[in-house]
C-alpha positions as CSV (number, residue, x, y, z in Angstrom):
1,M,-0.3,8.1,4.1
2,L,-3.7,9.2,5.3
3,A,-5.7,8.2,8.3
4,P,-8.6,6.1,6.8
5,R,-11.0,8.5,8.6
6,R,-9.6,11.4,6.6
7,A,-9.0,9.6,3.3
8,H,-12.1,11.2,1.7
9,D,-10.4,14.6,1.6
10,P,-6.7,13.9,0.8
11,L,-6.0,17.6,-0.1
12,S,-7.5,19.3,3.0
13,G,-4.5,19.7,5.3
14,E,-7.0,20.1,8.1
15,G,-5.5,17.4,10.3
16,A,-2.2,19.3,10.3
17,A,-4.1,22.5,11.1
18,R,-6.0,21.0,13.9
19,F,-3.0,19.9,15.9
20,G,0.0,21.7,14.3
21,G,3.0,19.8,13.0
22,R,6.7,20.0,12.8
23,W,6.5,22.6,10.1
24,N,3.1,24.2,10.7
25,P,1.6,26.0,13.7
26,K,-1.8,25.0,14.8
27,D,-4.5,26.5,12.6
28,R,-2.3,26.6,9.5
29,R,-3.2,24.0,6.9
30,A,-0.3,21.9,5.6
31,L,0.2,18.9,3.4
32,Y,2.9,16.5,4.5
33,L,4.0,14.4,1.6
34,S,6.9,12.0,1.3
35,A,9.1,11.2,-1.7
36,E,9.3,7.5,-0.8
37,L,6.8,5.0,0.4
38,P,8.9,3.8,3.4
39,T,9.3,7.4,4.5
40,A,5.6,8.0,4.2
41,V,4.9,5.0,6.4
42,A,7.5,6.0,9.0
43,E,6.2,9.6,9.1
44,Y,2.6,8.5,9.4
45,E,3.3,6.0,12.2
46,Q,5.4,8.5,14.2
47,E,5.7,7.2,17.8
48,L,2.2,5.6,17.6
49,G,3.5,2.5,15.9
50,I,1.6,0.3,13.5
51,R,-1.9,1.6,12.7
52,P,-4.3,1.5,9.7
53,G,-3.4,3.9,7.0
54,T,-4.4,4.7,3.4
55,F,-1.7,5.2,0.8
56,C,-2.3,8.0,-1.6
57,A,0.0,9.1,-4.4
58,Y,0.0,12.7,-5.6
59,D,1.0,14.7,-8.7
60,V,2.7,17.9,-7.4
61,A,3.8,21.1,-9.0
62,A,4.7,23.6,-6.3
63,E,6.7,26.8,-6.6
64,P,8.5,28.3,-4.8
65,V,9.8,25.7,-2.5
66,V,12.8,26.0,-0.2
67,D,15.2,23.0,-0.2
68,F,16.2,22.4,3.4
69,R,18.3,19.4,2.4
70,D,20.9,21.9,1.3
71,D,23.2,23.4,4.0
72,A,23.8,26.5,1.9
73,V,20.1,27.1,1.7
74,L,19.7,26.7,5.4
75,A,22.5,29.2,6.0
76,A,20.9,31.7,3.5
77,W,17.7,31.5,5.5
78,G,19.5,31.6,8.9
79,V,18.3,28.2,9.9
80,E,20.4,25.9,12.1
81,P,20.6,22.4,10.6
82,E,19.6,20.7,13.8
83,S,16.3,22.7,14.1
84,R,15.0,20.4,11.3
85,F,15.0,17.5,13.8
86,A,14.0,19.4,17.0
87,P,11.6,17.3,19.2
88,W,8.7,19.5,18.4
89,K,6.1,17.6,20.3
90,T,8.2,17.6,23.5
91,I,8.8,21.3,23.1
92,L,5.1,22.0,22.6
93,L,3.4,19.5,24.9
94,V,5.9,18.9,27.7
95,R,7.8,22.2,27.9
96,G,5.0,24.4,26.8
97,G,7.2,26.1,24.2
98,R,7.0,27.0,20.6
99,P,8.7,24.5,18.2
100,P,11.4,26.2,16.1
101,G,9.8,24.8,12.9
102,W,6.8,27.0,13.5
103,D,8.8,30.2,13.5
104,I,10.7,29.0,10.5
105,A,7.5,28.2,8.7
106,D,6.0,31.5,9.6
107,R,9.0,33.3,8.1
108,L,8.9,31.3,4.9
109,F,5.1,31.5,4.6
110,G,5.4,35.3,5.1
111,S,8.0,35.4,2.3
112,G,5.5,33.8,-0.1
113,M,7.0,30.3,-0.2
114,A,4.7,27.4,-1.1
115,G,6.6,25.0,1.2
116,I,9.8,23.2,1.9
117,L,11.7,20.0,1.0
118,T,13.2,18.7,4.1
119,P,14.9,15.5,5.4
120,S,12.7,13.1,7.2
121,S,13.1,13.0,11.0
122,R,11.7,9.4,10.9
123,M,13.6,7.8,8.0
124,S,17.2,8.3,7.4
125,G,17.8,9.4,3.8
126,G,14.0,10.1,3.3
127,T,12.6,13.3,2.0
128,N,9.4,15.2,2.8
129,L,7.7,17.9,1.0
130,V,5.6,20.1,3.3
131,L,3.2,22.5,1.6
132,W,1.4,25.5,3.1
133,R,0.1,26.7,-0.2
134,W,-1.4,24.5,-2.9
135,N,-4.1,24.7,-5.6
136,D,-4.2,28.5,-5.4
137,S,-2.3,29.2,-8.6
138,P,-1.1,27.4,-11.8
139,S,2.4,27.0,-10.3
140,R,1.0,25.3,-7.2
141,S,-1.1,22.3,-8.2
142,V,-1.6,19.2,-6.2
143,V,-3.8,16.3,-7.4
144,A,-4.5,13.1,-5.4
145,L,-4.0,10.2,-7.9
146,D,-7.1,8.0,-7.7
147,P,-7.8,6.8,-11.2
148,Q,-10.2,4.0,-10.1
149,R,-11.9,6.2,-7.5
150,D,-10.9,3.9,-4.6
151,L,-10.7,6.7,-2.0
152,P,-14.0,7.2,-0.1
153,R,-16.2,10.1,-1.2
154,D,-17.2,11.1,2.3
155,Q,-16.7,10.1,5.9
156,S,-19.8,8.0,6.2
157,S,-17.7,4.8,6.5
158,W,-16.5,5.9,9.9
159,P,-19.6,7.3,11.8
160,V,-18.5,6.0,15.2
161,A,-15.6,4.2,16.9
162,P,-15.8,0.4,17.1
163,A,-17.4,-0.9,20.2
164,R,-14.4,-3.1,21.1
165,P,-10.8,-3.0,20.0
166,L,-9.9,-4.8,16.9
167,R,-6.8,-6.9,16.4
């Protein structure tokens, strides 16, 4: 799911870089993709609730990716299973700390990983793919699927906020 304002550039990862995310520190671009539509919606809404969003499907080939759904893989990387679900926003914004996902991401990124497969923190049974590297080699290709060119070409549809709240 994309914020409509950002739908013109579905491969940028800049929104994640601007604020940081569960699996990327601020200033590191990341694509947060979900394997299932309900998971994508739940992840997009976060604690904000219902808001406009643009669905976009992707064709992804990404290697190497670490599978954090597997406890043996977590153990091999020295990652505690519960760190996948740490309240990263509370740690960052309330406590002024550094979320554990950022240190894990730094380590994996430094090891050359393209990203991780991880359970959703918002949808039980859902899976997310978080990429830090894409479209930089033949083994890391991500294409936004837009066969009828429905996604906006630029941000001109959203020059200013509406004068009054919409319902």
